[in-house]
C-alpha positions in Angstrom: 85.1 78.1 95.4 88.1 80.0 94.0 90.9 79.7 96.4 93.4 82.7 96.5 96.5 82.8 98.7 98.5 86.1 99.0 102.2 85.7 100.0 104.9 88.0 101.2 108.1 87.6 103.2 106.6 87.8 106.8 102.8 87.7 106.3 102.2 90.8 108.5 102.2 93.7 106.0 101.6 93.2 102.3 100.0 89.8 102.1 97.6 90.5 105.0 96.8 93.8 103.4 96.0 92.1 100.1 93.9 89.4 101.8 91.7 92.1 103.4 91.6 94.3 100.3 90.7 91.4 98.0 88.0 90.1 100.3 86.6 93.7 100.5 86.5 94.0 96.7 84.9 90.6 96.3 82.2 91.5 98.9 81.5 94.9 97.1 81.1 92.9 93.9 78.7 90.5 95.6 81.1 87.6 94.9 82.4 86.9 98.5 80.7 83.6 98.6 82.7 82.4 95.6 86.1 82.9 97.3 88.3 81.4 99.9 91.0 83.9 100.7 94.1 83.6 102.9 97.7 84.8 103.2 101.0 83.3 104.2 104.7 84.0 104.4 107.8 82.6 102.7 109.8 82.9 105.9 109.3 81.8 109.5 110.3 85.1 111.1 106.8 86.4 112.0 104.9 83.2 112.5 102.0 83.7 115.0 102.2 87.5 114.8 99.2 89.7 114.0 99.2 92.2 111.1 101.6 95.1 111.3 100.1 98.2 112.9 100.9 100.2 109.7 98.7 97.8 107.7 95.9 97.9 110.3 96.1 101.7 110.3 96.0 102.0 106.5 93.1 99.6 106.1 91.2 101.5 108.7 91.8 104.8 106.9 90.5 103.2 103.7 87.4 101.7 105.4 88.6 98.2 104.5 87.7 95.6 107.2 90.8 93.8 108.5 90.5 90.1 108.3 91.8 88.7 111.6 95.0 86.7 110.9 98.1 85.3 112.4 101.2 84.9 110.3 102.0 81.5 108.9 104.4 80.0 106.4 103.3 78.8 103.0 103.6 75.0 102.5 103.7 72.6 99.6 100.1 71.7 100.4 99.1 75.3 99.9 100.5 75.1 96.4 98.4 72.0 95.7 95.3 73.5 97.4 95.0 77.1 96.2 94.1 78.1 92.6 96.0 81.4 92.7 99.1 82.0 94.7 100.0 85.7 94.5 103.5 86.9 95.5 104.4 90.5 96.2 107.9 90.6 94.8 110.5 88.7 92.9 112.1 87.2 96.0 108.7 86.0 97.2 108.1 84.3 93.8 111.5 82.6 93.9 110.8 81.3 97.4 107.3 80.3 96.6 108.6 78.2 93.7 111.1 76.5 96.1 108.3 75.7 98.6 106.1 74.4 95.8 108.7 71.8 94.9 111.0 73.7 92.6 108.6 74.6 89.8 105.2 76.1 89.1 104.1 73.0 87.2 100.4 74.0 87.5 100.8 77.7 86.5 99.3 79.0 89.8 102.0 81.4 90.9 101.7 85.1 89.9 103.3 88.4 90.9 100.7 90.8 92.4 101.5 93.7 90.0 101.2 91.5 86.9 97.4 92.1 87.4 97.6 95.9 87.9 95.5 97.6 85.2 94.1 94.3 84.0 90.5 95.6 84.2 91.5 98.2 81.5 93.9 96.2 79.3 92.7 92.6 79.7 96.4 91.6 79.7 98.8 90.5 82.4 101.9 92.6 82.4 105.5 92.3 83.3 105.4 93.5 86.8 107.4 95.4 89.3 107.5 94.6 93.0 105.2 95.7 95.7 107.6 97.5 98.0 107.8 96.1 101.5 106.6 98.8 104.0 108.5 97.0 106.8 111.6 98.6 105.2 110.1 101.6 103.4 107.6 102.7 106.1 105.4 103.8 103.2 102.1 102.0 103.7 100.3 104.4 101.4 102.4 103.3 98.4 102.0 99.7 99.3 98.2 100.1 99.6 98.0 101.7 96.2 100.0 98.8 94.6 98.0 96.2 96.5 94.7 97.8 95.6 95.6 98.1 91.9 96.8 94.5 91.9 93.7 93.2 93.7 91.3 95.1 91.4 93.1 93.6 88.4 93.1 90.1 89.9 89.4 90.3 90.5 88.8 91.4 86.9 91.0 88.6 85.7 89.1 86.0 87.7 85.7 87.4 86.7 86.8 87.1 83.0 88.1 83.6 83.4 85.5 82.0 85.7 81.8 81.8 85.6 79.7 83.2 88.4 76.0 82.7 89.0 74.6 85.8 90.6 
C-alpha cells in the first residue's frame, strides 16, 4: 500500500477535496487497491467537522465522489506512517515540519503544486500555493489546482512505484 495524506489548515476544504479527487483518479486508473488515502489539518480549529459545503458542491459538480470525513489534526505518527504528506501551501508545509519533529528527515513532505504538470514534464517544480477557498470563496480555482496537483502526484507515484495490474 502507498499511503498518502493530504494536509491543509482546517481539513474541511482543500485537503478533503484532494483526498476525494486523488481517490477518484486512482480508481479511474484501476489503482485504488494500491492506496490508503486520508487528509488532516495543521490546526485544531475544525476538528470533528465535515467537509465545507463549497467543497461538497464542487465535487458534486465534477462527479467526484466525496469521501466521508471528519476533520482531524496531523500528528507525528502520521509523519512516520504515511509515505507522502502533501501540504497545500507554504504555511501548511512549515507547520507540517513542526508537527513531524522539526525536519522532514525522510523526505516525505511535498507541496501539492510541486506535482502540477508532472505527467507532462516528469519534473517536480517550485510551486505556488493552493489558495484557501475559506478566504477566497473560489472553489473553482481551488479545484483546478487540486486536480492538477493530484494528476501530477499520481503520475509521479506511477513512475516511482511498481504496480501489478
